[in-house]
N, CA and C atoms as a LAMMPS dump frame, in Angstrom:
ITEM: TIMESTEP
0
ITEM: NUMBER OF ATOMS
606
ITEM: BOX BOUNDS ff ff ff
-5.0000000000000000e+02 5.0000000000000000e+02
-5.0000000000000000e+02 5.0000000000000000e+02
-5.0000000000000000e+02 5.0000000000000000e+02
ITEM: ATOMS id mol type element x y z
1 1 1 N -288.086 13.209 -133.61
2 1 2 C -287.815 14.359 -134.311
3 1 3 C -289.195 15.071 -135.021
4 2 1 N -289.299 16.655 -134.43
5 2 2 C -290.831 16.904 -136.062
6 2 3 C -290.218 17.719 -136.476
7 3 1 N -290.748 17.382 -137.776
8 3 2 C -289.582 18.549 -139.062
9 3 3 C -290.961 19.616 -139.102
10 4 1 N -290.569 20.835 -139.732
11 4 2 C -291.554 21.868 -139.599
12 4 3 C -291.596 21.681 -141.471
13 5 1 N -292.341 21.472 -141.647
14 5 2 C -293.067 20.865 -143.243
15 5 3 C -293.512 22.688 -143.678
16 6 1 N -293.771 23.503 -143.246
17 6 2 C -294.204 24.881 -143.898
18 6 3 C -292.931 25.369 -144.042
19 7 1 N -292.209 25.328 -143.377
20 7 2 C -290.211 26.218 -143.49
21 7 3 C -289.946 25.545 -145.202
22 8 1 N -290.179 24.075 -144.609
23 8 2 C -289.402 22.842 -145.601
24 8 3 C -290.405 23.326 -147.355
25 9 1 N -291.419 23.395 -147.496
26 9 2 C -292.416 24.019 -148.162
27 9 3 C -291.763 25.566 -148.903
28 10 1 N -291.647 26.089 -147.963
29 10 2 C -290.577 27.482 -148.202
30 10 3 C -289.678 27.31 -149.516
31 11 1 N -289.19 26.758 -148.243
32 11 2 C -287.539 26.878 -148.787
33 11 3 C -287.462 26.139 -150.794
34 12 1 N -288.382 25.059 -150.393
35 12 2 C -288.413 24.764 -151.741
36 12 3 C -289.368 25.487 -152.466
37 13 1 N -290.372 25.873 -152.264
38 13 2 C -291.065 27.098 -153.365
39 13 3 C -289.954 28.004 -153.658
40 14 1 N -288.768 28.449 -152.976
41 14 2 C -288.256 29.239 -152.927
42 14 3 C -287.11 29.266 -154.351
43 15 1 N -286.185 27.781 -154.272
44 15 2 C -285.866 27.402 -154.938
45 15 3 C -285.972 27.147 -156.087
46 16 1 N -287.548 26.535 -156.526
47 16 2 C -288.054 26.499 -157.598
48 16 3 C -288.143 27.482 -158.735
49 17 1 N -288.773 28.9 -157.43
50 17 2 C -288.357 30.299 -158.388
51 17 3 C -287.574 30.817 -158.934
52 18 1 N -286.05 30.162 -157.795
53 18 2 C -284.802 30.816 -158.336
54 18 3 C -284.761 30.496 -159.575
55 19 1 N -284.514 28.784 -159.709
56 19 2 C -284.354 27.807 -160.879
57 19 3 C -284.867 28.318 -162.679
58 20 1 N -286.48 29.016 -162.143
59 20 2 C -287.796 29.204 -163.087
60 20 3 C -286.979 30.479 -163.154
61 21 1 N -285.947 31.327 -162.628
62 21 2 C -285.896 32.704 -162.836
63 21 3 C -284.578 32.295 -163.656
64 22 1 N -283.653 31.606 -163.527
65 22 2 C -282.609 31.175 -164.577
66 22 3 C -283.167 30.885 -165.468
67 23 1 N -283.869 29.738 -165.776
68 23 2 C -284.126 29.322 -166.642
69 23 3 C -284.861 29.963 -167.799
70 24 1 N -286.082 30.381 -167.239
71 24 2 C -287.154 31.173 -168.317
72 24 3 C -286.777 32.932 -167.844
73 25 1 N -285.763 33.989 -167.21
74 25 2 C -285.705 34.704 -167.56
75 25 3 C -284.698 34.771 -168.296
76 26 1 N -283.798 34.777 -167.141
77 26 2 C -282.197 34.995 -167.572
78 26 3 C -281.195 34.683 -168.774
79 27 1 N -281.377 33.171 -168.909
80 27 2 C -280.957 32.337 -169.987
81 27 3 C -281.292 32.362 -171.241
82 28 1 N -282.672 33.149 -171.403
83 28 2 C -283.585 32.85 -172.734
84 28 3 C -283.138 34.761 -172.906
85 29 1 N -282.683 35.227 -171.583
86 29 2 C -282.184 36.469 -172.581
87 29 3 C -281.132 36.885 -172.39
88 30 1 N -280.007 36.47 -172.848
89 30 2 C -278.686 36.153 -172.94
90 30 3 C -277.69 36.105 -171.814
91 31 1 N -278.309 35.687 -170.593
92 31 2 C -277.624 36.04 -169.48
93 31 3 C -277.668 34.909 -168.752
94 32 1 N -275.477 34.493 -169.605
95 32 2 C -275.637 32.538 -169.395
96 32 3 C -273.956 32.761 -169.113
97 33 1 N -273.709 33.73 -168.286
98 33 2 C -272.181 33.672 -167.443
99 33 3 C -272.461 32.741 -166.321
100 34 1 N -271.637 31.697 -166.224
101 34 2 C -271.771 31.204 -164.863
102 34 3 C -271.827 31.299 -163.569
103 35 1 N -270.889 32.426 -163.423
104 35 2 C -270.303 32.826 -162.14
105 35 3 C -271.667 34.193 -161.613
106 36 1 N -272.044 34.373 -162.854
107 36 2 C -273.773 35.329 -162.519
108 36 3 C -274.824 34.723 -161.783
109 37 1 N -274.779 33.397 -163.159
110 37 2 C -276.268 32.185 -162.38
111 37 3 C -276.135 32.057 -161.298
112 38 1 N -274.731 31.329 -160.819
113 38 2 C -273.982 30.369 -159.384
114 38 3 C -274.858 31.556 -158.538
115 39 1 N -274.53 33.305 -158.831
116 39 2 C -274.842 33.768 -157.344
117 39 3 C -276.056 34.4 -157.305
118 40 1 N -277.184 34.258 -158.886
119 40 2 C -278.228 34.48 -158.773
120 40 3 C -278.666 33.053 -158.064
121 41 1 N -278.632 32.123 -158.12
122 41 2 C -279.515 31.022 -158.136
123 41 3 C -279.444 30.821 -156.841
124 42 1 N -278.13 31.353 -155.702
125 42 2 C -277.436 31.055 -153.949
126 42 3 C -278.338 32.386 -153.745
127 43 1 N -278.892 33.451 -154.138
128 43 2 C -278.983 34.376 -153.289
129 43 3 C -280.567 34.242 -153.051
130 44 1 N -281.631 34.252 -152.018
131 44 2 C -282.741 34.043 -151.79
132 44 3 C -283.235 35.409 -152.08
133 45 1 N -283.451 36.176 -153.622
134 45 2 C -284.122 37.13 -153.715
135 45 3 C -285.413 37.988 -152.481
136 46 1 N -286.238 37.15 -152.808
137 46 2 C -287.061 37.221 -151.217
138 46 3 C -286.969 38.493 -150.086
139 47 1 N -285.434 37.503 -149.87
140 47 2 C -285.637 38.207 -148.865
141 47 3 C -284.435 39.765 -148.228
142 48 1 N -285.339 40.27 -150.011
143 48 2 C -284.569 41.665 -150.265
144 48 3 C -285.679 42.502 -150.681
145 49 1 N -287.413 42.082 -150.525
146 49 2 C -288.077 42.831 -150.913
147 49 3 C -289.419 43.398 -149.354
148 50 1 N -290.062 44.065 -149.523
149 50 2 C -290.815 44.218 -148.846
150 50 3 C -291.777 42.953 -147.918
151 51 1 N -292.254 42.9 -146.857
152 51 2 C -292.771 40.92 -146.305
153 51 3 C -294.005 41.253 -147.382
154 52 1 N -295.089 41.677 -147.537
155 52 2 C -296.072 41.636 -148.093
156 52 3 C -295.826 41.299 -150.074
157 53 1 N -294.349 41.793 -150.935
158 53 2 C -293.89 41.283 -151.935
159 53 3 C -293.098 39.68 -152.131
160 54 1 N -293.119 39.332 -151.047
161 54 2 C -292.268 38.206 -151.383
162 54 3 C -292.618 37.093 -152.506
163 55 1 N -294.158 37.353 -152.723
164 55 2 C -294.471 36.084 -153.337
165 55 3 C -294.412 36.777 -154.544
166 56 1 N -294.092 38.066 -155.026
167 56 2 C -293.717 38.283 -156.209
168 56 3 C -292.11 38.574 -156.305
169 57 1 N -291.362 38.354 -155.829
170 57 2 C -290.365 38.396 -155.972
171 57 3 C -288.984 37.892 -156.661
172 58 1 N -289.762 36.585 -157.793
173 58 2 C -289.084 36.345 -158.84
174 58 3 C -289.684 36.918 -160.443
175 59 1 N -290.792 37.371 -159.967
176 59 2 C -291.394 38.055 -161.338
177 59 3 C -290.598 39.068 -162.134
178 60 1 N -290.876 38.823 -163.067
179 60 2 C -289.98 39.804 -164.105
180 60 3 C -290.26 41.227 -164.117
181 61 1 N -290.186 42.073 -162.981
182 61 2 C -290.678 43.437 -163.158
183 61 3 C -289.784 44.266 -161.735
184 62 1 N -289.718 45.049 -161.632
185 62 2 C -288.742 46.087 -160
186 62 3 C -290.362 45.731 -159.044
187 63 1 N -289.291 45.81 -158.08
188 63 2 C -290.522 45.978 -156.901
189 63 3 C -290.715 47.214 -156.486
190 64 1 N -291.53 48.15 -155.828
191 64 2 C -291.492 49.255 -155.006
192 64 3 C -290.661 48.507 -153.188
193 65 1 N -289.781 49.663 -152.93
194 65 2 C -289.337 49.443 -151.822
195 65 3 C -289.121 50.678 -150.857
196 66 1 N -289.854 51.744 -151.396
197 66 2 C -290.755 52.853 -151.128
198 66 3 C -289.349 53.782 -150.752
199 67 1 N -289.758 55.023 -150.522
200 67 2 C -288.867 56.454 -150.768
201 67 3 C -287.935 56.585 -152.293
202 68 1 N -289.089 55.963 -153.221
203 68 2 C -288.335 56.531 -154.281
204 68 3 C -287.97 55.621 -154.529
205 69 1 N -287.546 54.529 -154.397
206 69 2 C -286.352 53.437 -155.039
207 69 3 C -287.458 52.031 -155.303
208 70 1 N -286.493 51.36 -156.273
209 70 2 C -287.232 49.979 -156.425
210 70 3 C -286.144 48.793 -156.645
211 71 1 N -286.158 48.141 -156.342
212 71 2 C -285.49 46.418 -156.437
213 71 3 C -285.623 47.01 -158.284
214 72 1 N -284.863 46.142 -158.842
215 72 2 C -284.706 46.426 -160.149
216 72 3 C -284.861 44.489 -160.388
217 73 1 N -285.574 44.599 -162.53
218 73 2 C -286.074 43.044 -162.128
219 73 3 C -284.735 42.176 -162.216
220 74 1 N -284.953 40.983 -162.175
221 74 2 C -283.648 39.522 -162.09
222 74 3 C -282.937 40.041 -163.428
223 75 1 N -284.013 40.431 -164.579
224 75 2 C -283.379 40.499 -165.985
225 75 3 C -281.74 41.657 -165.528
226 76 1 N -282.656 42.412 -165.23
227 76 2 C -281.743 44.341 -164.797
228 76 3 C -280.204 44.087 -164.565
229 77 1 N -280.66 43.344 -163.389
230 77 2 C -279.779 42.632 -162.339
231 77 3 C -278.399 41.495 -163.012
232 78 1 N -279.157 40.642 -163.754
233 78 2 C -278.084 40.113 -164.595
234 78 3 C -277.348 40.497 -165.367
235 79 1 N -278.2 41.287 -166.46
236 79 2 C -277.266 42.299 -167.304
237 79 3 C -276.323 43.047 -166.963
238 80 1 N -276.954 43.949 -165.681
239 80 2 C -275.711 44.457 -165.557
240 80 3 C -274.275 43.597 -165.029
241 81 1 N -274.453 42.593 -164.47
242 81 2 C -273.68 42.237 -163.358
243 81 3 C -272.91 41.647 -164.791
244 82 1 N -273.89 40.935 -165.877
245 82 2 C -272.595 40.156 -167.17
246 82 3 C -272.068 41.305 -167.95
247 83 1 N -272.285 42.708 -167.949
248 83 2 C -271.645 43.549 -168.322
249 83 3 C -270.246 43.94 -167.751
250 84 1 N -270.275 44.127 -166.59
251 84 2 C -269.632 44.37 -165.492
252 84 3 C -269.083 43.375 -165.305
253 85 1 N -268.928 42.193 -165.453
254 85 2 C -268.103 40.59 -165.173
255 85 3 C -266.776 41.49 -164.468
256 86 1 N -267.859 41.258 -163.229
257 86 2 C -266.363 41.833 -161.995
258 86 3 C -265.877 40.165 -161.758
259 87 1 N -264.754 40.206 -160.925
260 87 2 C -263.606 39.182 -160.815
261 87 3 C -262.976 39.399 -159.704
262 88 1 N -262.695 38.228 -159.029
263 88 2 C -261.686 38.55 -158.146
264 88 3 C -260.498 39.622 -157.825
265 89 1 N -259.613 39.977 -158.853
266 89 2 C -258.997 40.484 -159.208
267 89 3 C -259.504 43.133 -159.06
268 90 1 N -260.976 42.236 -159.175
269 90 2 C -261.714 43.801 -159.048
270 90 3 C -261.395 44.176 -157.752
271 91 1 N -261.546 46.162 -157.664
272 91 2 C -261.491 46.981 -156.699
273 91 3 C -263.163 47.521 -157.179
274 92 1 N -263.937 46.693 -156.355
275 92 2 C -265.557 47.458 -156.762
276 92 3 C -266.388 47.885 -156.446
277 93 1 N -266.5 49.512 -156.499
278 93 2 C -268.037 50.656 -156.21
279 93 3 C -269.117 49.965 -156.07
280 94 1 N -269.984 49.962 -155.359
281 94 2 C -271.444 49.625 -155.926
282 94 3 C -272.056 51.017 -155.163
283 95 1 N -272.653 51.704 -156.225
284 95 2 C -273.409 53.129 -155.589
285 95 3 C -274.777 52.513 -155.28
286 96 1 N -275.053 52.204 -153.843
287 96 2 C -276.72 51.533 -154.198
288 96 3 C -276.865 51.446 -152.87
289 97 1 N -277.987 50.163 -152.468
290 97 2 C -278.26 49.739 -150.69
291 97 3 C -277.075 48.957 -150.718
292 98 1 N -276.008 49.026 -149.442
293 98 2 C -275.072 48.108 -149.257
294 98 3 C -275.589 46.715 -148.533
295 99 1 N -276.688 46.999 -147.962
296 99 2 C -277.519 45.72 -147.803
297 99 3 C -278.587 45.215 -148.23
298 100 1 N -278.492 45.702 -149.497
299 100 2 C -279.877 44.84 -150.781
300 100 3 C -279.16 44.126 -151.879
301 101 1 N -279.738 43.51 -152.805
302 101 2 C -279.393 42.371 -153.476
303 101 3 C -278.607 42.302 -154.696
304 102 1 N -278.563 43.148 -155.248
305 102 2 C -276.965 43.132 -155.512
306 102 3 C -275.817 43.424 -155.271
307 103 1 N -275.593 44.381 -153.668
308 103 2 C -274.532 44.471 -153.204
309 103 3 C -274.502 42.53 -152.477
310 104 1 N -275.747 42.032 -151.933
311 104 2 C -275.415 40.685 -152.167
312 104 3 C -274.37 39.425 -153.404
313 105 1 N -275.285 39.93 -154.51
314 105 2 C -274.558 39.191 -155.959
315 105 3 C -273.154 39.545 -155.713
316 106 1 N -272.877 41.414 -155.593
317 106 2 C -271.445 41.491 -156.196
318 106 3 C -270.066 41.04 -154.647
319 107 1 N -271.131 41.223 -153.904
320 107 2 C -270.168 40.162 -153.098
321 107 3 C -269.609 38.9 -152.701
322 108 1 N -270.478 38.261 -153.972
323 108 2 C -270.012 36.857 -154.251
324 108 3 C -269.439 36.579 -155.586
325 109 1 N -268.641 37.658 -156.259
326 109 2 C -268.359 37.48 -157.057
327 109 3 C -267.313 38.813 -157.296
328 110 1 N -267.014 39.566 -156.604
329 110 2 C -265.666 40.252 -156.083
330 110 3 C -264.698 40.287 -155.581
331 111 1 N -263.423 40.61 -155.562
332 111 2 C -262.508 40.308 -154.512
333 111 3 C -262.763 41.441 -153.734
334 112 1 N -262.483 42.841 -153.893
335 112 2 C -262.713 44.27 -152.907
336 112 3 C -264.127 44.654 -153.417
337 113 1 N -264.873 44.769 -152.331
338 113 2 C -266.061 45.266 -152.277
339 113 3 C -266.509 46.662 -151.303
340 114 1 N -266.549 47.968 -151.857
341 114 2 C -267.375 48.868 -151.198
342 114 3 C -268.756 49.006 -151.387
343 115 1 N -269.189 50.162 -150.812
344 115 2 C -270.6 50.512 -151.379
345 115 3 C -270.876 51.961 -150.916
346 116 1 N -271.043 52.797 -151.441
347 116 2 C -272.005 54.345 -151.272
348 116 3 C -272.645 54.318 -151.317
349 117 1 N -273.818 54.848 -150.574
350 117 2 C -275.351 55.567 -150.591
351 117 3 C -274.865 56.52 -151.532
352 118 1 N -276.568 56.204 -152.614
353 118 2 C -276.381 57.119 -153.743
354 118 3 C -276.64 58.828 -153.308
355 119 1 N -277.665 59.002 -151.63
356 119 2 C -277.668 60.426 -151.345
357 119 3 C -276.329 60.642 -150.763
358 120 1 N -275.214 60.317 -150.82
359 120 2 C -273.873 60.847 -150.469
360 120 3 C -272.744 60.559 -151.563
361 121 1 N -273.144 60.319 -152.843
362 121 2 C -272.537 60.372 -154.025
363 121 3 C -272.273 61.234 -154.605
364 122 1 N -272.508 62.286 -154.21
365 122 2 C -272.061 64.182 -154.957
366 122 3 C -271.486 64.609 -153.966
367 123 1 N -270.884 63.879 -153.42
368 123 2 C -270.223 64.564 -152.107
369 123 3 C -268.466 64.367 -152.374
370 124 1 N -267.812 65.581 -152.774
371 124 2 C -266.636 65.603 -152.632
372 124 3 C -265.874 65.265 -151.832
373 125 1 N -264.468 64.058 -152.532
374 125 2 C -263.909 63.073 -151.709
375 125 3 C -262.881 63.211 -152.633
376 126 1 N -261.702 62.457 -151.755
377 126 2 C -260.407 62.378 -152.498
378 126 3 C -260.511 61.482 -154.304
379 127 1 N -259.927 61.4 -154.854
380 127 2 C -260.316 60.362 -155.887
381 127 3 C -259.453 58.819 -155.307
382 128 1 N -260.731 58.279 -156.139
383 128 2 C -260.253 56.565 -155.863
384 128 3 C -259.787 55.585 -157.144
385 129 1 N -259.512 54.704 -156.112
386 129 2 C -258.91 53.567 -157.315
387 129 3 C -259.405 52.652 -157.801
388 130 1 N -261.02 52.427 -157.533
389 130 2 C -261.897 51.467 -158.069
390 130 3 C -261.632 50.685 -159.512
391 131 1 N -261.471 49.731 -160.033
392 131 2 C -261.275 49.239 -161.044
393 131 3 C -262.67 49.244 -161.693
394 132 1 N -263.529 48.945 -161.037
395 132 2 C -265.284 49.017 -161.525
396 132 3 C -266.047 49.422 -160.433
397 133 1 N -267.008 50.162 -160.976
398 133 2 C -268.298 50.509 -160.606
399 133 3 C -269.618 50.586 -160.9
400 134 1 N -270.481 50.239 -159.997
401 134 2 C -271.266 49.761 -160.937
402 134 3 C -272.906 50.999 -160.025
403 135 1 N -273.969 50.898 -160.995
404 135 2 C -274.704 52.279 -159.384
405 135 3 C -276.459 51.015 -159.907
406 136 1 N -276.536 51.334 -159.475
407 136 2 C -277.832 50.03 -158.685
408 136 3 C -278.972 51.139 -159.389
409 137 1 N -279.26 51.78 -160.325
410 137 2 C -280.246 52.53 -160.786
411 137 3 C -280.003 53.032 -162.52
412 138 1 N -280.798 53.77 -162.963
413 138 2 C -280.843 54.308 -163.709
414 138 3 C -280.86 56.194 -163.086
415 139 1 N -279.199 56.957 -163.843
416 139 2 C -279.047 58.575 -163.614
417 139 3 C -279.229 58.998 -164.262
418 140 1 N -279.633 60.353 -164.554
419 140 2 C -279.991 61.289 -165.017
420 140 3 C -278.537 62.043 -165.605
421 141 1 N -277.773 61.897 -164.48
422 141 2 C -276.432 62.396 -164.44
423 141 3 C -275.802 62.457 -163.649
424 142 1 N -274.539 62.486 -163.489
425 142 2 C -273.364 61.687 -163.428
426 142 3 C -272.664 62.176 -162.46
427 143 1 N -272.444 62.786 -161.234
428 143 2 C -271.81 64.103 -160.059
429 143 3 C -270.103 63.806 -160.5
430 144 1 N -269.643 64.541 -160.738
431 144 2 C -267.778 64.436 -160.863
432 144 3 C -267.413 63.744 -159.465
433 145 1 N -267.678 64.332 -158.362
434 145 2 C -266.914 63.178 -157.475
435 145 3 C -267.457 61.561 -157.046
436 146 1 N -268.188 61.431 -158.095
437 146 2 C -268.065 59.879 -158.166
438 146 3 C -267.933 59.676 -159.099
439 147 1 N -267.78 60.302 -160.659
440 147 2 C -266.303 59.645 -161.373
441 147 3 C -265.172 59.893 -161.389
442 148 1 N -265.11 60.603 -160.239
443 148 2 C -263.448 60.638 -159.179
444 148 3 C -262.739 59.374 -159
445 149 1 N -264.266 58.399 -158.374
446 149 2 C -263.421 57.373 -157.585
447 149 3 C -262.852 56.219 -158.554
448 150 1 N -263.019 56.337 -159.932
449 150 2 C -262.696 55.306 -160.682
450 150 3 C -261.429 55.816 -161.461
451 151 1 N -261.137 54.325 -161.306
452 151 2 C -259.502 54.808 -161.837
453 151 3 C -259.261 54.096 -163.014
454 152 1 N -258.256 55.248 -163.442
455 152 2 C -257.73 54.636 -165.121
456 152 3 C -257.596 53.936 -165.988
457 153 1 N -258.608 53.491 -166.817
458 153 2 C -259.227 52.243 -167.599
459 153 3 C -260.465 51.614 -166.768
460 154 1 N -260.413 51.789 -165.489
461 154 2 C -261.403 51.242 -164.744
462 154 3 C -263.198 51.689 -165.717
463 155 1 N -263.698 50.746 -165.527
464 155 2 C -265.552 50.183 -165.996
465 155 3 C -266.424 50.549 -164.954
466 156 1 N -267.227 51.164 -165.816
467 156 2 C -268.72 51.782 -165.335
468 156 3 C -269.548 50.964 -165.92
469 157 1 N -270.887 50.634 -165.088
470 157 2 C -271.909 49.953 -165.142
471 157 3 C -273.051 50.665 -164.652
472 158 1 N -273.896 51.127 -165.893
473 158 2 C -275.149 52.132 -165.249
474 158 3 C -276.131 51.892 -166.095
475 159 1 N -277.612 52.725 -165.363
476 159 2 C -278.545 53.026 -166.555
477 159 3 C -278.199 54.338 -166.512
478 160 1 N -278.749 54.397 -167.883
479 160 2 C -278.936 56.164 -167.926
480 160 3 C -280.044 56.902 -168.337
481 161 1 N -281.12 57.832 -168.245
482 161 2 C -282.211 57.989 -168.273
483 161 3 C -282.471 59.379 -168.758
484 162 1 N -283.18 59.086 -169.906
485 162 2 C -283.252 60.662 -170.966
486 162 3 C -284.257 60.645 -171.406
487 163 1 N -285.657 61.999 -171.632
488 163 2 C -286.462 61.494 -171.921
489 163 3 C -287.698 60.474 -172.103
490 164 1 N -287.595 59.665 -170.224
491 164 2 C -288.687 58.747 -170.325
492 164 3 C -288.107 57.772 -170.638
493 165 1 N -287.121 57.06 -171.133
494 165 2 C -286.132 56.186 -171.556
495 165 3 C -284.884 55.825 -170.689
496 166 1 N -285.067 54.678 -170.277
497 166 2 C -283.93 53.77 -169.464
498 166 3 C -283.186 53.159 -170.136
499 167 1 N -282.046 52.958 -169.893
500 167 2 C -280.538 52.658 -170.773
501 167 3 C -279.677 51.61 -170.123
502 168 1 N -279.158 50.645 -170.201
503 168 2 C -278.749 50.507 -169.808
504 168 3 C -277.057 50.373 -170.393
505 169 1 N -275.618 51.155 -170.205
506 169 2 C -274.948 51.234 -170.228
507 169 3 C -273.858 51.213 -169.649
508 170 1 N -272.35 51.342 -169.892
509 170 2 C -270.997 50.554 -169.534
510 170 3 C -270.288 51.633 -170.631
511 171 1 N -268.415 51.676 -169.711
512 171 2 C -267.967 52.029 -170.244
513 171 3 C -266.209 52.147 -170.073
514 172 1 N -265.276 52.909 -169.915
515 172 2 C -264.268 53.089 -169.111
516 172 3 C -263.251 54.761 -169.468
517 173 1 N -262.784 54.371 -168.578
518 173 2 C -262.007 55.921 -167.935
519 173 3 C -260.997 55.759 -168.872
520 174 1 N -260.952 56.767 -169.451
521 174 2 C -259.437 57.063 -170.444
522 174 3 C -259.201 58.264 -170.273
523 175 1 N -258.254 58.595 -170.303
524 175 2 C -257.041 60.138 -170.271
525 175 3 C -258.112 60.601 -169.108
526 176 1 N -258.63 60.459 -167.978
527 176 2 C -259.235 61.467 -167.363
528 176 3 C -261.241 60.749 -167.709
529 177 1 N -261.185 60.802 -168.826
530 177 2 C -262.748 60.887 -169.356
531 177 3 C -263.167 59.701 -169.232
532 178 1 N -264.786 59.924 -169.296
533 178 2 C -265.556 58.578 -169.105
534 178 3 C -265.883 58.832 -170.469
535 179 1 N -266.182 57.204 -171.329
536 179 2 C -266.343 57.051 -172.842
537 179 3 C -267.712 56.197 -172.274
538 180 1 N -268.641 56.386 -172.307
539 180 2 C -270.119 55.195 -171.774
540 180 3 C -270.673 55.213 -172.799
541 181 1 N -271.056 54.016 -173.292
542 181 2 C -272.038 53.468 -174.518
543 181 3 C -273.385 53.034 -173.769
544 182 1 N -274.734 53.492 -174.257
545 182 2 C -275.901 53.125 -174.357
546 182 3 C -276.074 51.641 -175.149
547 183 1 N -276.318 50.644 -174.25
548 183 2 C -276.449 48.968 -174.975
549 183 3 C -277.577 48.903 -175.388
550 184 1 N -278.449 49.242 -174.958
551 184 2 C -279.458 48.673 -174.9
552 184 3 C -280.877 48.981 -173.778
553 185 1 N -282.519 49.256 -174.038
554 185 2 C -283.666 50.216 -173.219
555 185 3 C -283.453 48.659 -172.934
556 186 1 N -283.41 48.503 -171.787
557 186 2 C -284.568 48.116 -170.53
558 186 3 C -284.833 48.899 -169.112
559 187 1 N -285.618 48.459 -168.442
560 187 2 C -287.041 49.051 -167.22
561 187 3 C -285.968 48.984 -165.98
562 188 1 N -285.105 49.775 -166.177
563 188 2 C -284.039 50.273 -164.829
564 188 3 C -284.977 51.17 -164.006
565 189 1 N -285.121 50.812 -162.275
566 189 2 C -285.397 52.193 -161.937
567 189 3 C -284.853 53.145 -161.852
568 190 1 N -284.916 54.824 -162.027
569 190 2 C -284.083 55.776 -161.595
570 190 3 C -284.165 56.062 -160.237
571 191 1 N -282.812 56.414 -159.943
572 191 2 C -282.108 56.583 -158.756
573 191 3 C -282.495 57.879 -158.558
574 192 1 N -283.73 58.456 -157.822
575 192 2 C -283.885 59.368 -157.268
576 192 3 C -283.208 60.967 -157.406
577 193 1 N -281.898 60.238 -156.868
578 193 2 C -280.376 61.393 -156.155
579 193 3 C -280.127 61.711 -157.016
580 194 1 N -280.31 61.22 -158.355
581 194 2 C -279.435 61.191 -159.497
582 194 3 C -280.434 61.582 -160.701
583 195 1 N -281.61 62.06 -160.587
584 195 2 C -282.679 62.398 -161.052
585 195 3 C -282.127 63.401 -161.954
586 196 1 N -282.056 63.935 -163.606
587 196 2 C -282.133 65.478 -164.774
588 196 3 C -283.466 64.426 -165.404
589 197 1 N -283.932 65.936 -165.275
590 197 2 C -285.358 66.078 -166.341
591 197 3 C -284.52 65.335 -167.367
592 198 1 N -284.19 66.053 -168.143
593 198 2 C -283.807 65.802 -170.033
594 198 3 C -282.877 65.118 -170.194
595 199 1 N -281.576 65.046 -169.574
596 199 2 C -280.686 64.716 -169.9
597 199 3 C -279.834 64.019 -169.441
598 200 1 N -278.748 63.161 -169.788
599 200 2 C -277.391 63.036 -168.695
600 200 3 C -276.291 63.249 -169.625
601 201 1 N -274.817 63.297 -168.463
602 201 2 C -273.826 63.791 -169.185
603 201 3 C -272.675 63.526 -168.46
604 202 1 N -271.754 63.21 -168.492
605 202 2 C -270.725 62.804 -168.138
606 202 3 C -269.091 63.972 -168.23
């Protein structure tokens, strides 16, 4: 039996890159949740970037995907998932690419999981019962139709963009209103569908 050593070397290199990502980027920056690390160790990040960028899949920066979108850095996704803390009891809505990297991670962590493309997140729809909404990118303004999808007491994790700065933010829905708190400045790619010049509001 002949073994394809090229394929083996590629797989070994990918696994080594994921281990380095976890030890050098995530753990050293406070991402230590075992379930989050296990998901990020299991899923090949290079499968979610353009072919010409595969060798850069694990570097600590965002990667352009085209059409104004980008794959956030490993640290950004690690911090978002740590803050979101999805469980098997959660009904999760991801606003982002249903075939993307963050979707693949959430499928490993959440009990019930749906996705909504950013381009249609502003459309009116019935009230949702999601206990957790994760937005894969930074927003200038959160559309009310999207906020209505979050159940009372539910959590939301997103990036917010204001005056050129992006921050990780999280909050809960209380008495029908979302109380959102900026947590840390971090380089979260801005979703063009939610861009607003100089403000964000909820």
